[in-house]
Each structure stands twice: as structure tokens, then as C-alpha cells.
N, C-alpha and C positions, 0 to 999 in steps of 0.2 A: 636437535631439530625434530619437531613433531612429524609423525607419519601422516600421510594424506588421509583426511576423513573420508570414510566410505559411506556413500549415500544411496538411498533408494528413493526414486521419484514416483509419486502416486498421482496419476493423471497427466495426460500429455496434450491438454488443450492449448489454446493460443498463447497463454502466458508461459507455458513450460519452456519454450526455447530461451526466453530471457533468464529463467532460473537456471537452466542447464548451463548456459553460457557463463553465468555468474559462478557456479560451482567449479567449472573447469578453469576459469580464469583465476579463481582463488586457490587453485591447487588441489581441490578435492578429487576423488575418484567416484564416478557414478557406476555402481555395480549391479543395480537391478532397476527395472522400469516396469510400472504397472499401468494398464489401461484396459477398460472393458472391451475395446476394439483390439483384438489380438495383433492384427497386422500393424496397427499404429504403434503399439507397444514395442513390437519387434523392430520396426523401422527406426524408431527413436533410440532404442537401445544400441543398435548398430552405429547410428550416427554419433551418439555420445560416448561410445566406447564401453558400454556395459556388457558384461558377459551373459546376463540373464534378463528375461522379461516374463511377465505373467499377466493374467487377466483378473486374478483375485488378490486383493491387497493383503489378505491374511497370509497368503503364500510369501509375499515380500516380507511381512513382519516376522515370519519364521526363519528367514534367511539369516544365518549366524554372522555372515560377513557384513551385513548392513548395520552401521553404527548410528545413523541418523536418517530420518525420513523428511521429505519435503511434500506436504499435502497440498495438492492443487485441484481441489474438488469443489463442487457447489457448496455454498456456505452452510446449508442445513446438514451436510454430511460431516463437517469438520469435527465436531465434538466426539462423535462415536469413534472415528478413526484415531483421533488424538488419544482417547482413553485406551484403546487397544494397543496403540503404538507405545504408550508409556508403560503399560503392563508387560510389553515385550522387551522393555529396557532400551528403547530407541529414543534418542534426542529428537526434538520435533521443531521444524519450521513449518508454519502453516500460512496459507494465503489469508488475506483479510476477508470478512471480519472473523474474529475468533470463533464466533457461533452466532446463532440467530435468537437465542434466549439467554437470560442470565443464568437459568438453571444449568443449561449446557455449558456456559462459560465456567461456572463453578465446578462442574464435573471434570472438565478438562484441566483446570488449574490444580484441583485436588489430586488427580491421577498423576500429573507430572511431579508434584511434590512428594507423594507417597512412594513413587518409584525412583526418586532422585535423578530425574532427567531434566534437561533444559527444554523450555517451551518458549518459543518466540513467534510473534505475529509479524507478518510482512507488511508493515506500514512503510512501504518503500519510499514514499515522497518525503518522509522525515530525513532521509539520507540524500536527498537532492541538494547538491552544494549551494545553489541559490537560496533555498529555504534555510539552510544552516547559516549562511552568511547573513540572511535577513534577521534571523534570531540573534546573531552576534551584534548586529547593528542596533536592534531593539535593546538588548541587555547592556550594551555599552553607552546607552543614552544618546545615540547619534540622531534620533528624531525626537528627543525629549520624552515626556510621558505619553505612552500610547493612548489614543482616544478610541479609535474604531478600526475594524478590519472589514474588508469586503472580499469574498472568495466566490469564484464563478465556476460553473461546469455546464457549458452549453455545447451540446453535441448533436451532430447530424447523423448519428448512427443508431437507429432504433434497436431496442432490445431484441435478442433472438435466443433460441434454445432455452436453457434453464433460466436465463435471466428474465424471461417473460413470465415465469411462474413464481409468485411471491412466496409460496410455501417452500420451494426448493432454493430459490435465490435470495429470499429475504426482502425483496423490493428494491426499487431504484435508490431510495434514500439510504438504505442500509448497505447495499452491495457496492454502489458506485460513489455516492456522495460522502462516504466515509473518509475519503482522501481530504475533502474540503473541511470536514469536522476536525480531523486530527492535525491538519496543518494550521487551522485557525487557533486551536488550543495550544499548539507548539509555539506560536508567535505571541499570543495574547494572554495565556495563563489559564487557570482552571475555570470551568464553566459553572455558573451558579443557577441560571434559569434559562429556559428555552421556550420559544413559541414557534409554531410551524403551521404552514398551510401546504397542502398537496393537491394536485389535480391531474387530469388526463387530457391530452389533446383530442382524443377520440374516446367515446364512452365504452367501446368494446375492448379496450386494453385491460389486461388482467391486473397490472400493477401501475402505480402512479408513474408519470414521466415528467411531472413538473413539481418542483420543490422550492419553497421559499421559507427560510429559517432566520429568526432573530435570536442572537445569543447575548446573554449578559455574563460577563466574566467577573472574576474578583478584581478588586482595586478600581472599581468604577470604569471598567472598559466594556466596549460593546462591539458587536460584529454581525454581519449578515452573510448568509449563504444563498446564492441564487443558482438554480440548476434546472436544466430541462433536456430531454432527449427528442424534442420536436423541432430542432433547428434545421436549417437547410442542409442538404446532403454534403457529407464530408467536412462540415464545419467542426472545429474543436477549439474551444476557448476555456482554458482552465487557469486563468490569472488569479492572483491574490494581491491585495493592496493593504498596507497598514499606514494609517495617518496618525502622526503624533503632534504635540504642540509645537515642535521645532522642525518637523520634516515629514517626508513621506517616502515609503518604499513600494516599488512595484516589482513583483515577480511575474515576469511576462510569460506565464504558462509553463507547463512541464512537458506534456506530450506533444505540444505544438507551441509555436510562438506567433500568435496572431497579430501582434503589433510590429512585426518586422524584424525580429531576431535578436533583440537586446535582452539577454536573460534576466538581468537584475538592474534596477535603476533606483538611485537615491537622490531625492530632492532635499537640499539643505542650503541655507544661506542664499536663497534666490537663484540657485543653479542646479542643474541635473548632472549627476555622475553616473556613467553607464559601465557595467562590467561586460566586457567582450569575451568571446571564446575564440580560440585559434583554429576551430574547425567547423565544418558545416554541421548543423543540428542533426542529431540522430545518426542512424546507420542505414545503409541500403538494405533492401529486402534480400538482395542476393547475398550480401555479407552475412546476414543473420541466418539464412537458410544453409549456408555452406558449412556451418558448425565450427568454423575457425574461431580461435580466441585471439582478439586483437591485442597488440602490444600496449603497454602503458603510455599515456600521453603526458608530457611534462608541461605544466602551466607556469606562466610568469606572472608578475604582479599585475593586478587588474584583469586577469583572465580567470575564467571560472568554467568548470565542467557543466555543460548544459545538456549532456546526453542522457535522456530519460532511461535508456536501457542500462546504463551504468548504475542506476540506483539499486538494481537488483544485485549487482556485484558487491556494492557497499554493504547492503543488508546481509548478504551471505558471508562476506568476509568477517563481519562482526559476529554473526552466528557461529561460525567456525571458531573464532577466537574465544567466544564464551564457552563453547564445549571443551576446547583444549586447555583453557586456562581457568576453568571452573568459575566463571563470572556470570552475574545476572544480566540477561539481555536488556538492551535499552527499551525494547518494546516487549515487555514480559507478558505473561498471561493476565496479570492484574491490570496492566495498561490496556490490553486488548479488551478486557471486560469493561473498563471504565468507558471506553468509546462506545461499546454496545449499549451501555446504560444510558448514555447521553442521547444516542440515536433513537432508542426505544422511547425515551421521554419526548423526543420530537414527534414521533408517531402518535403518542398519547395526546400531545397538545393539538395536533391536527384533528384527532378524533373528537376531543371534548371542546375545542375552540377556545382554549385559554392557556395562559402561561403555566409551565410546569417547573417546579424546583428540582434540581438534580444535585 
């Protein structure tokens, strides 16, 4: 039996609790926590059972007990920390996107390879069971030849903090819409061409908050991505649909279920089949803040795990398996780079006003 992987977490922002919960649930040990705010780092270290905390990530990278790092920083900072972590011999899980430029992506990938460490990007929604089941349905010809996908991200939560700064955060399209890009590609196949328009609901915004993308995939398949951060307060709609010649799939959101709580629906032979879940969507804020690790839930036929928070556990469990069994991660550095390449092509299309090959 493998010893628990010893992990250092760099950055304790809003997503960190989901990552920490995932590591603890997967049996890892968090041994060091880093954040620029000293009190926050110390508080989270105590909560997650870590013996040490620090404010300088280079101190964490020097910690001989840390075997792997989880990088939860603004996108523009990813590559620099990845390179230094690889040079320190640490395996690396990083939040999306891998980086904000292709040059930085290449530097991160090269450093990981040269130092023989694993590099994985947290494209967590690829591990969302309704998305995985949707892909199985597509690949098993349940809807016939796929024709078109539609993926939404309409939110009533305006950008704040570093997300408002396109230099640090990369922009709404790159930092937030990445989920819609990689899910569309996961379900429909490789992207050939992209066209994009971006806009702002008010001219004083630093970064776009409206995105409309058309995608052409291989095999004569097409898709759209529609996203905005100007929706009514607290609204969240991140549905994805795939239409084929013989049927249709609706994944009714990830972080919320706007259409009433059916995680996955299949239309075929003139009727709808719904996948139900045995528990209420998500987790309570109190449960998340307690730091407790919930027990596994057993699912029966036609039940599916629709708990968004669990996607991070599935990502992290896979990352740990790759480290301990010397396997290539499903979302490798190269995969992360490809997504950045596609999204930068979308930005270029918006800039020049024409279709861009990718």
C-alpha cells in the first residue's frame, strides 16, 4: 500500500477549500500551506492538519517533506511557480488555465519533463460524472452522429479582485470560459476553426464580460459558447447540450441546476430519459467550512453524482494515482496548452473580426 502523498498548497483563495477537501478525502496529507496573508495561511494550515505555513512559496518549495504542490494562484503566475516547483522536484497540480501565453505553457511543460515530475491541469469539469456519461452516450452512438453543441455560462456574479485585471487573470474568456471550451471539445472532438465576438456591459470594465464563440470541430461538427457576467444577481446557468441525428443530451449545469435539478437528460426515440441523484445538489456552506471529509455515497442504476465539489476529489484522486503509479495525467501539460491555444485563437478572432484556424 502506497504511503499518503504529502502535499503543499500554494494559495488559499475561494477554491482552496474544494482542493483541500479533495486531497484529504483521497488520503493525502497536507503538510504545508502558503499564502501572502500570513493569518490566512496559518488558519488554513491548522484546519487542514498541516504542521507548517508560510507567506513565500519558495519556502514551501524548499520543504523536503513536500512531494507535490497544488498551485491555486491567478493565471499569470502559474508558469513561474510551475517551473520553480519542477526544478525543486515537486509533482504539480495547477488550477486552470495552465498559463496565459503559449510561451509560458511551453516553459511549464519543458520544466516538468526535464525534471521528471508530473504536471496536471485542473480541468475539473471533465471529471463531472454527467459530462463523462454524456461522452459515453456520444461515443456509443446513443444520439447518432453529433451535429452541434451549445454550452452556456451566464452568471450574475461580476468579476472582482484579480479577475478584473486581464493582465493578471487573463480575461473572462480565458479564466472562466475555459470550462465551456474544454467540455465542448471533450464531447465533440478536436477544434479546427474558431470565431469569436467579445463585449462589455459597461465601457469602464477592464476585461470583457460578454463572449460569443462559434466552433468548428473535426468530422463536420459545430458548436457555440455563449457566456456573460452581466446576468441578474446570483443567477448561474452553465448548461451544455449536444444534438445528434438520432437524439439529444442536456447536461443541466454543473455548479447549479437552473432547470430544476435533473443532472443529465437523454432524448431518444421520442422520449426523455433523466438521470437522477440520491441527494440534494452540492453541499452546505457549513459542511464545507467545517473541514470534515464526507463519506462515500453509493449510487444505484440511473443515479449519478451531480455534486460539483466532488469533481475536485476526482481530479485529485487521479493526480495522486498518476504520481504513485507513474502514469500520464488525463489533463497533461500538453492538453492544458492546447486549450490555451484555442482560447487565444478566439481572442485573435475577436480582435481581427474573422475566423481563425487552430
